[in-house]
N, C-alpha and C positions, 0 to 999 in steps of 0.2 A: 100451385106453388111447389108441392113436393115433387111433381114430375119435372119441373124446371131444375130443382136442386139435384135430382138424380141425373138428369142429362148433363148438368155442369160437372158433377162428380165423375161421370163416365168419361167426359171429354178431358178432364184434368188427369184422370188415370191413364188415358191414352197418351197424353203428352208426356207423363212420367215414364211410361213404358218406352216411348220413342226415344226419350233422352237416355234411358238406360241402355237401349240397344245401341245408340250412337256411341255411348261411353264404352260399351263392350267392344264395338267395332274398331275403336281407335287403338293404336299401339300404346303401350304403357312403359314408362322408364322409371327406374328407382335405384337407389343405392343399396348395396348388400354387403354383408361381412365377407371377408376373404375365406372364411371357414366353411362356407356353403359351396358345394360343388353343383353348379347350375347346369342341369341337363335340359335337353329340349322340352321335356314334359313338365319341367318345374313350373308351377302355376304362378301368376303374378300376385303381388301383395301391395298393400298401401305404401305410398311414398313416404320415406323418412330421410332426414338429412344424415349425411355421413359424419361421424365424429371419431377423430383419431387422437391418440396420445403417444408421444414419442420423445426420446432423448435426442440430443444432437448426435449426428453420425449413426443414427438408427434408421432402418428402412421399415416402413409400414405400408400396408396394402389394403385396398378395398376393391369392390366390384361395382360395375354399373350394369344392370340387367335391362335388356330391351325385350319386352314381350310383344309379339306381333299383333295381338288382338285378332279380330275376325278378318281384318284387311291385310295384315302383314305390313312390312316396311321394306322399301328398297333404297339402295344407295345410302346406307347408314354410315355416318362418320361421327367422330367425336373430337372434342378439344378441351384441354385443361391448360389455360394460359399460365396462371401463376396462383400461388397462395400469398395473400397480402396480410401483413401484420406489422410487428416491430421491424421487419425487413421483408424482402420479397424472396420467395422460393419458386424457382422456375427453371426453364431450360432443361439441361440433362438431369436435374434433380427429380424431374417428373417424367415418368414413362408410361405410355398407354399401350396396351396390347389387345389384340383380338384373340379370343380363345378358340382353339380348334379342337374338334372332337376326335377321340379314338373310338373306333367301333369295336366293342367287346362282344365276342361271339361265345366265349366260355369264361365262366367266372373264376376269379382268383380264390374265392372263399367257399365255393360249394353252394352259396346262396344265389338267389336270382338277381344277379347284377349285370346281366347282359344288356346290350344297347349302346347308346352313344354317351361317352363320358368326356368331360373337358380335361385337357392336359397340356397340349402344345400352346405356347404363348408367342404369337406373331407380333412383333413390335411396330409401332408407328415409325420410330427411329431406334435402330438396334443399339444395344448396350456396349458393344465392343468396338465396332468401327464407326459408329455414329452416323450411319447412312439411313436415309429414308427408305422404308420398306412398304410392302403392300397390305398393311393391316386394314386400311380403309380404301374404298367403301365396301360394304358387304350387305347382303339381304337377310331379312328375318322372315321366315315363312309364317303364314297365318297360324295362330294358336300354338306357336312354339316360342321358346325363350332362347336368347343368346346373351352372352356376357362379355363385358370388357374387364380386363384386369388393369388396375392402376397402382403403380409403385410411387411412393414418395420417399426419397432419401434426404433426410434432414441434414443440411450443411453443418459441418463442425462448428462454424462460427455463427450459426443462427441465434439471435437473441431469444431467450425464453419468452413465452407469451402466447397469445391467441392469434392464429392465422386463419384466414377464410378465403374461399374461392368457390368455383362451381365448374362442374363438367357440363359442357353443352353438347347435346346429342341432336343431330339433324338428319333428315331423311328426305327423299323425293316428295314432291307435292307441298313443300313449305312446312313440313313437320319440324318442330323444335321443342326440345324439353331440356330443363335445367335440373341438375342434381347438386344441391348445396353441399359443400365440404368444409368442415371445421377441423382444425389441427391445433392441439395444445402441445407446445414444446416445453419440456421441463429442463431445469438447470442441471443437466448431467450429460456426460459424453460417453458413448460406448466405444470401446477400442476397435480399431480396424482389424487387428489380429485377435481373434477370440481366445478366451482362456479355455475353450473347449477344443482339444486337439482332435484331428481327424486324419485318416489315411484312406482315401477313396481311390480306386484304380480306374484306369482307362486303357483301351486297346488301340494303339496307334494305327495299326493296319486297317482296322475297321473304320476309324475316323477318316483316314485317307480315302478309303474305298467309297464311303458315303458322299464325300465332297468332290473327289476328282476322278473316281472310277479306277484308280490305281492304288495298290496297297502301299506303295512307297511315296505317294503324292506327286511323283514325277521328279522330285529332287529333295535333297536333305533340307535345303533352306526353306522350301515350301512346307515341308512336314514340320519343322521346328516352329515356324511362324504360326501354322494352324493349331498345333498343340498348345502353343503359348496362349492363343486366344481362349482355348478351353480352360487353361489353368487360370487365366485372369477372371473369366466369368465365374469360375468356382470360388476364387478368393472374394469376389464381390458378393457372393452368397454365403460367405463365412465358413467355407470348408475347403479342404486341400486335396488336389489330385497329386498323390505322393509318388507316382511312378512315371512321370512324363519325360524322364531323362533318356531320350533316344539318341542324343548327341553325347558321345563318350570321349573322354580324354584319349589322345593318341601319343605316339612317341614324341610328338612336338610339344606336349604339355597340356595344360588345362585352360588355355586361353579361349578356345572355341566353346568349351563347356561353360565357362564363367560368363562369356558374352551372352549365351542363350538363357542361362538359368539364375545367375546371381541376382538380377532384379527381382525375381520371384522369391528368392530366399532372403534377400536383404530388405524387401519392402520398398523398392524403388521402381517397380513396374507401373505402367500407366493404368492402374486400377481406379475405379470410382471411389473405393474406400482407400483414402490416401494412407500409404504406409503398410497396407495389408501384406503379410508375408506368409509363406507356407509354414504350417505347424508340424509337418513331418516330411521326410525325404527318404525314399526307399533306394537301397543300393541296387543298381540295375546292371552292373558290370559282370564280367566273367567270374566263375568260381575258381579263382586263382589267387594264391597267396600275395603275389606282388601287387596285383590290381586292388585287392582288398586293403593292403597296407597303404598304398598310395591314396586311395579314397579316404581312409581314416586320417592320414596326415593332412591332406588338403582341406577336408571338411573341418578338421580341428583348427587349422590356421585361419580359416575364414569365419570361424565362430558358428558353424552349422552342425557340428557333430552331435550336440545334445538333441537335435531333432531327427537324426538319421537312424535308420534301422535296416536290418536284413530280414527279409521274409524267408525264414529258415525252413519252414515246412507248412504246408496247407492241408489242414484236416486229415492228418495221418490216421489210419492207413489208406484213406480214399484217394488222395491226390499226391501224397508223398508217403513213402514207407518209413517205418521207424528207423530202419538202418540208414536210409538217406538223410533223415533228420540228424542222426548221430554224426555221420560223416561231415555234413555241412556245418553243423554247430562246432565241431572240433576245428574245422578249417577256419571259421570266423574267429573263434577264440584265440587261435594261434596268431593269425595275421592281423586282426583288427579287434583286439579285446575291448575297445571302447565303443564298438558298434552293437547296439541293442539287437538281440536275436528274438524275433517275433514268431510265434507259432499259434495257429488257430486250432484250438483243441479245448478240452476241459481238464481241470486238475485231476479228476478221477482217472481219465484215460492216460494222462502224462505219468501219474504215479504207477499205474498198473503196468506201464511199459518201460519204467525206469528212466524217463527222460526229463523229469521235473527240473533237475539241476541244470539242464542245458538251456532252459528257457528264461529269457529276461522279461519279455512282454508276452503275456498269455491273453489271447483274444478269444472270448467265449461266446458261443451262440446263445441267444437270449433264452430259448426254452430249456437249455441245459442249466442255466442259472436258476430258472424257475422250477427245475426238478421234475420235469414231466416225461423224461426219456431215460430208461435204464441205461447204464447203471447210476445215472444222476437223478435219483428219486428223492423228493423232499427238499426242504430249504438247503441251498447250496452256498450262499454267500459266506457264512461263518468259516467254512472249510478253507477259504482262500487267505485267511489272516496269517497263517504260518508261512505260506509262500511269499506273501507281501512283506513279511518281516525281514527278508533277505535284502541287502542293499542292491539297488539297480533293477528291482522288479516292479512290474505294474500290471494292472488288470484293465483290459479294454473289453468292449462288447461289440457284437455285430449281429445283424439280422440276415436271414437267408430264406430260401424257399421253405425251409422247415418252419419258419415263423408265420408263414401265411397259408400253409397247408399242402405242400407238394408231397408230403408223405401220408396224406390222408386229411380229410376235413377236420379242422380244429373244432372243439366243442363250442357251442354257441356262447357259453359263458367266458370263453378265453378271448382276450383282446390284447395282442402284442403290437408294438410299433411295426409299421409296414410302409414300404414305399410303393405299394401297388396302386395303379390308376383307379381301380374300381373299389377302393377302400375309403372309409371316411377321412376327411381332411385331418381330423384330430389324430388319427394313427400315423399319418404322414409327418406330423409335427412332434410326435411324442418321444422320439428316441432320446434326445438330451435329458428329458425329465427322468427317464428310467436309468440312464447312466448316472445322473446325480443321485437318485434314490438308492442305487446299488453300490455306491461308493467306487465306481470305476473311474478311470482317468481319461478315457477317450473312446472314439468310435472308429471302427474299420468297416469297409464295405468292398466287396470283391470286384465290382465292375460298375461303370456308369454308361458304357456304350455297347453293351452286349448285342443289342438289336438295333443299333443306330442305322444300319443300312436299310432297314424296313420300318424305321421308327414311326413314320407318318401313317402307316397302314396296319402294322402288326407288331406288337411287342410281347407276344406270348412266349414265355421262356421259363423253364423249371416250374411249371404249374402256376404261373402268375402273369398278370398283365403289367409289364413294366419292370419285372425283376431284372436288375442289372442294367437298366437303361433310364437315365435321368435327363439326358440332353436330346435335342433334335438337331439334325443338320440343316443349318440355314443357308441353303444354296440360292444363288440369284434366280435360278429357274423356278424355285418354289416361293421365295419371299420377295423377289425383286432386288434392286440395288446392284452393286458391282462386285462386292467381295464376299468371300466365304466366311461365315461366322457360326458359332454355336448358338442355339436358342435354348432358353430355359424352359423346363416343364413347370406346370403348376406345383408339382411336388418339390421342385428345388426351392420355390418360394416358401413353401411350408417347412422344409428343412431349415431354411434360414431363420424363420420365425422361432423354431424350437431352439436354435443356437442362441438367439437373442434372449429368449426366456431364461436360458441357462445363465446368461450374464446378469440378469436381474436377480436370480436366485443367489448368485455369488455376491452381488452388491449387498443384499440383505444380510448374508452371513458375515461378510467383512465388516458391515456396519455394527455388528454386535448382537443380532437377534436371530441366531440359528433356529430357535424354536419356532419362530414365525415362518421361516422358509420351510421347515419340516412340515408344519401344518398345511401350508399351501400345496406341498407335494402330495401329502396324504389325500387331499381332496381330488386329485387327478389320478393318482397311482395308488389306490388302496391296497393292491398287492402286485407283485411282479407279473402275475398272469392276467391282470385285469386293469388295463388302462382305460380311463373314461373316454367315450367317444361323444360326449356332450360338447358340441362345438362352442357354445356360448361360455361354458365353464372355463375353457382355456383363456378366453379373453378376460373374464372376470378375475381369474387367478393372476394373469399378467398385471392387471391394473392394481391388484392388491400389493403385489411385489413392488411396483413402481412407487405407490404411495408410501409403503413402509421404508423403502430405500431412501426416499426424500426426507421422511421424518427423522431418519438416522443420520442425515447429513446436516451439520450445524447451519442454521440460518436459511434452510430451504423450506419454504411453505409447500405443502402438498397441493397438487392440482385438484380442480373440481371433478366430480364424477363425469365420465364420458361413455362408459360401456352401458348399453341398453340392457335392461333385464328381460327384454322380449325374448322368449324362447326361440332358438334356432331350430328350424325343421331338421329332423334327423331320422330318416326312414329305417336306419339300421339299428336303432336302439342304443343302449348303453350298458356296458358291463361294469358294475360298480360294487359288487359284493367283495368283502375282504376275505373272509374265511380264515383258516389257521395260518396260512402263509402271510395274509395281510396283517395279522396280529404281530407276527415276528418283524415284518417290515416296519410297522408303526413303532414298535418298541425301540428300534435301533436308529430311527431317522434323526433324532436330536443329536445323538453322538456323531452321526455322519456329518451333520451340518457344522459342528464344532471343528471336526477334522478338515472339512472343506474350507472353512475360514482360513486355516493355516495355509492350505494349498493355494487359495486365492492370493494371499500375500506373496507367496513365492512366484506365482504366475506373472505378477506385475513388476518384478524386479528386472531392470534392463539386462538383456542378454541371458536370461535364465529361462529354461524350458522345464515345465513341470514333468516329473517322471511318474509320480503316483500320489494319491491322496493318503494321508494318515488315516488310520481306522480306529473306530471306537464303538464297541457294542456290536452284537451279532445282528446280521440282516439276512433275509432269505435270498 
């Protein structure tokens, strides 16, 4: 009897082992947060439904991961037909992408981050021209992971409520897997034009070269159309390419300029975000009095002047001398006194060289605000209050190679926002949070196409992977279709998420609870030097803001919980210590939030562009 039972047990064990092997051999498909960068070596995990929470006119994202198992998967394709609920969300509101890898041969951070990292997003149907592209099919090698990126842009008129759908993944051999998707739409609308102003740059010659092989694109009309597509894709990701004005007014007048750019400035361009308009506009004409005066007059007449600026000097004395700054500032002041003069520098340097009074918008490198480079040592934010007390002044922030270590590896405890490919998703998303925390008014970034001609193979620049490059050239030879289009990077999607976070912070402030917004900021940015890289923490923080914003809106019931408390894998750790600078930051954030409440009110007055935030209390 015992021998028979033992034989039965052995047989049953063999069956279980065979079942286990079969399960291991089969590909696995599951939903994943967009805050996880899925690399080939990312191991599979258990399947869970995707749960999303969004306002109307808000874009939310998630991923679908396909792990090849022991067998791999060939001819993989996917489909998300619609999300059904009080209405149907489908068509161009849903976009599927195949993620492409960037091969990293040297790390941006000095840590061991080499290998393949996801970044380029190849769409099933592109966002600009609406043409089918070659996202599918693709193969997944054995024991490797691949990921799809899915965007959901909730329509402005979508009724609040629960929506459900599923992503269907198929592969050769009859393989099929379904990933359930749930979306809760809350009764709120995000603006198409954000209250977070930005001024990101683009190099027209490099864009033309990447798409056409010629620096001038072959004709002015082709160049203007191509750059316009980049500008529209940027607006749909809630940031502005401020220097796209390659077509300049001539002796014949402003007609050609207005035909090219008025839709982008007025919010009538064919963007997916209806009414989205540029939040900044850089003067790109000659350094001549008459040209400057004409620019001011025309922009004033069209209602655009409050968003216009002159890039008067770039990081003097590195790229502009202080004498050049003085000469150009004097010229602009004489010819176009209503045009904001922007300089990228720190207040310490401006004062030491006697140019503080010539600057209207000072854009400061992050670690200079954090006080880690002489002569800007120690908490810096309080020093800017006197500068900001002058009418027409504002403080913006920017990141550069110095933020990710081009001047030497940063300490392991330092975590600043970063647009590097091989940095955690949280740092790609964090910049608007730090702008909020430091009471700045906007963000500038020096370039988005610096390595676009080699974007698919190599983006190493200034000591980082992706420094100055946020787009990919979508040529028909690369992605199929007929027309030339820009493609988004994964980092563009994360930047958009951060800007939308900023909107929710402002909703809470405007609703009357700045202390709550301040507390949520403290959870992610305990000090200017240490932004959390806990991926799940960002989603929990966003959900808290949404719940509180709805509680502060009369008659709006809060949604049910949707964010999983499951920890998100994060191999690079988290910098969460506050330290002395953190104490200064925490002490002043409540005052900051009250000031931002007033700023939010001004930002939503028709035709009014925010110049700066009022300030209350010292911050680092």
